[in-house]
C-alpha positions in Angstrom: 4.3 22.3 -36.9 7.6 21.0 -38.1 9.2 22.5 -41.3 5.7 23.7 -42.3 4.2 20.2 -41.9 1.5 19.7 -39.3 2.5 17.0 -36.8 -0.2 14.5 -36.1 -0.7 13.7 -32.4 -1.2 10.0 -32.1 -4.0 8.4 -30.1 -3.0 7.1 -26.7 -4.6 3.7 -27.6 -2.1 0.9 -27.6 -4.4 -2.0 -28.3 -5.1 -3.2 -24.7 -8.8 -2.5 -24.4 -10.0 -3.9 -21.0 -11.1 -2.0 -18.0 -9.5 -1.9 -14.5 -11.4 -1.7 -11.2 -11.7 2.1 -11.6 -13.3 1.8 -15.0 -10.3 3.0 -16.9 -8.7 1.2 -19.9 -5.7 -0.8 -18.8 -3.9 0.3 -22.0 -4.5 4.0 -22.5 -5.5 4.8 -18.9 -8.7 6.7 -20.0 -12.3 6.1 -19.0 -15.1 5.8 -21.6 -16.0 9.5 -21.6 -12.4 10.5 -22.0 -11.9 8.1 -24.9 -15.0 9.4 -26.6 -13.9 13.0 -26.0 -10.6 12.6 -27.7 -12.2 13.3 -31.1 -13.5 16.6 -29.8 -10.1 17.9 -28.5 -7.9 20.3 -30.3 -4.2 19.7 -30.8 -3.2 21.7 -27.7 -5.6 19.7 -25.5 -4.3 16.4 -26.9 -0.7 17.4 -26.4 -1.4 18.2 -22.8 -3.0 14.8 -22.3 0.0 13.0 -23.9 2.6 15.1 -22.1 1.0 15.6 -18.6 -2.2 13.8 -17.8 -1.5 10.3 -19.0 2.1 10.1 -17.7 0.9 11.1 -14.3 -1.6 8.3 -14.3 1.1 5.7 -15.1 2.5 6.4 -11.7 -0.8 7.2 -10.0 -2.6 5.5 -7.2 -3.5 1.9 -7.9 -0.8 1.6 -10.6 1.7 -1.2 -10.4 4.3 1.3 -11.3 3.9 3.3 -8.1 6.1 0.7 -6.4 9.0 1.5 -8.7 11.6 3.8 -7.1 12.5 6.7 -9.5 9.7 5.7 -11.8 9.5 9.1 -13.4 13.1 8.8 -14.6 12.4 5.4 -16.0 9.4 6.7 -18.0 11.5 9.6 -19.4 14.1 7.1 -20.5 11.7 4.9 -22.5 10.1 5.4 -26.0 6.3 6.0 -25.6 4.0 3.1 -26.0 1.6 4.8 -28.5 4.2 4.5 -31.3 6.6 1.6 -31.5 10.2 2.8 -32.3 11.4 2.7 -35.9 14.9 2.2 -37.3 17.0 -0.7 -38.3 18.3 -1.3 -34.8 20.9 0.5 -32.7 23.5 -2.2 -33.4 22.7 -2.8 -37.1 26.0 -1.4 -38.4 28.0 -3.8 -36.3 26.4 -6.7 -38.1 26.1 -5.3 -41.6 28.6 -7.7 -43.1 27.2 -10.8 -41.3 23.5 -10.6 -42.0 21.8 -12.1 -45.0 20.1 -9.9 -47.5 16.5 -8.9 -47.1 14.5 -7.5 -44.2 14.8 -9.1 -40.7 12.0 -11.0 -39.0 10.2 -8.9 -36.4 10.1 -10.0 -32.7 9.3 -8.5 -29.3 10.3 -9.3 -25.7 9.1 -8.3 -22.3 11.6 -6.7 -20.0 9.7 -7.3 -16.8 10.6 -5.3 -13.6 9.3 -6.8 -10.3 9.2 -4.4 -7.4 10.2 -6.2 -4.2 11.2 -5.2 -0.7 14.8 -6.0 -1.4 14.8 -3.9 -4.6 13.5 -4.1 -8.2 14.2 -7.4 -9.9 14.4 -8.3 -13.6 12.4 -11.4 -14.6 14.4 -13.7 -16.9 13.8 -17.2 -18.4 16.1 -20.0 -19.4 15.0 -21.8 -22.5 14.7 -25.6 -22.6 17.8 -27.4 -23.8 16.1 -29.3 -26.7 15.0 -26.2 -28.6 16.6 -25.8 -32.0 17.0 -22.1 -31.6 18.9 -20.7 -28.5 18.3 -23.9 -26.5 19.4 -23.5 -22.9 20.0 -19.8 -23.2 18.8 -17.0 -20.9 16.4 -14.4 -22.2 13.2 -12.5 -21.8 9.8 -13.8 -22.5 8.9 -13.1 -26.1 9.1 -14.2 -29.7 8.2 -13.5 -33.3 5.5 -10.9 -34.0 2.6 -12.7 -35.6 0.2 -11.2 -38.2 -2.5 -11.0 -35.6 -0.4 -8.8 -33.2 -1.4 -5.2 -33.4 2.1 -4.0 -32.3 5.2 -5.3 -30.5 3.6 -4.7 -27.2 0.8 -7.1 -28.0 3.3 -9.7 -29.2 5.4 -9.4 -26.1 2.3 -9.8 -23.8 0.9 -12.7 -25.9 4.2 -14.5 -25.8 4.6 -13.9 -22.0 1.2 -15.4 -21.4 2.1 -18.4 -23.5 5.5 -19.0 -22.0 5.1 -18.2 -18.3 1.3 -17.7 -17.9 1.6 -13.9 -17.2 -2.0 -12.6 -17.0 -2.8 -9.0 -18.3 -4.0 -7.8 -14.9 -0.6 -8.5 -13.4 1.5 -6.5 -15.8 1.7 -2.8 -16.7 3.6 -1.8 -19.8 5.6 1.4 -19.5 7.4 2.0 -22.8 9.8 0.7 -25.5 13.6 0.4 -25.6 15.4 0.7 -28.9 15.1 -2.1 -31.4 18.1 -4.6 -31.5 19.2 -6.8 -34.4 20.3 -10.3 -33.6 22.9 -12.4 -35.5 20.0 -14.7 -36.5 18.5 -11.7 -38.3 15.6 -10.8 -36.0 14.8 -7.1 -35.2 13.8 -7.3 -31.6 11.7 -4.6 -30.0 11.9 -4.7 -26.1 8.9 -3.7 -24.0 9.6 -2.5 -20.5 6.8 -3.4 -18.0 6.1 -3.7 -14.3 5.0 -7.2 -13.1 3.0 -7.6 -9.9 5.1 -9.1 -7.1 2.3 -11.6 -6.5 2.7 -13.1 -9.9 3.7 -16.8 -9.8 5.2 -17.9 -13.2 4.1 -21.2 -14.6 6.7 -22.1 -17.3 5.5 -23.7 -20.5 7.7 -26.8 -20.3 8.2 -27.2 -24.1 9.8 -23.7 -24.2 10.9 -22.6 -20.7 13.0 -24.6 -18.3 13.3 -22.0 -15.6 12.1 -18.5 -14.5 14.3 -16.5 -12.2 15.0 -13.0 -11.1 18.2 -10.8 -11.0 18.4 -7.5 -9.2 18.1 -4.5 -11.5 20.8 -2.8 -9.6 23.3 -5.6 -10.4 22.4 -5.4 -14.1 22.7 -1.6 -14.2 26.1 -1.6 -12.6 28.8 -1.1 -15.4 31.3 -3.1 -13.3 29.1 -6.3 -13.8 29.1 -6.1 -17.6 32.0 -7.3 -19.7 32.8 -7.9 -23.3 33.8 -11.4 -24.4 35.0 -12.9 -27.7 33.1 -15.6 -29.5 33.8 -17.5 -32.7 30.9 -17.1 -35.2 31.4 -19.1 -38.3 35.1 -18.7 -38.2 35.0 -15.0 -37.4 35.7 -13.3 -34.0 32.8 -11.3 -32.6 32.6 -9.3 -29.4 29.4 -9.7 -27.3 28.3 -8.5 -23.9 27.9 -10.8 -20.9 26.9 -10.7 -17.2 28.1 -13.3 -14.8 25.3 -14.3 -12.4 25.5 -17.3 -10.1 24.3 -20.4 -12.0 23.3 -18.4 -15.1 25.0 -16.9 -18.2 23.3 -13.7 -19.3 24.8 -12.7 -22.6 24.3 -11.8 -26.2 21.0 -10.0 -27.1 19.7 -10.2 -23.6 22.8 -8.5 -22.2 22.7 -5.9 -25.0 19.0 -5.1 -24.3 19.9 -4.5 -20.6 22.8 -2.4 -21.7 20.5 -0.3 -23.8 18.2 0.2 -20.7 21.2 1.3 -18.7 22.4 3.8 -21.3 18.9 5.3 -21.7 18.7 5.7 -17.9 22.1 7.3 -17.8 21.0 9.8 -20.4 18.0 10.7 -18.3 19.8 11.0 -14.9 
């Protein structure tokens, strides 16, 4: 109860409705009986499932996330999957005088974490040079949210399959970062997910020139992030940038990684 108004407890369903080898839904981590039983639960029971039972299954046996060191801290740092974050974007005020009138276009990207023996890696792509929008730039798999996408998660997964052939059985979504507004007037919702180390990307050549990985530890180190000046239509703007051998990781991509770092720092 908040200010006399009863707070509805959302369903754990996130729109991914396929079963894993144990007979549980890959999206909400419940079996058929548990899904059917949701309607019979009282609020206290639902709250316990949302706060205790389901988070423990995210990191449970057989989960891709079990390979993530400090996975519990990461889960605490993320917005839950069952409700996409609202808000205009954490950087919206910085661009208020640069954006056109009207609502932004909605987009979603997949911040893929790959657990490897040498440490967790972040999967990134470099767009093909000939693309009209952001050609040659480094980013995450993702794109515009289409009318058929139930939520940003579904859009990020669909785009990842189209761009790098990421199959649903080799990815486990964990939660959302905060929405970010781009200078091209997109509101981007990042989805953080674990990608199986065995995944072999197949770039869609019309969109993706290269798929590569960068250590998460490098990207979470404040010493590796800098602010640079760029000229945007005759005006000086300050944007974030990482220097990685052979690649320039900057702009929205660097800002999304900065948001991940800040949320992790707040949940240390």
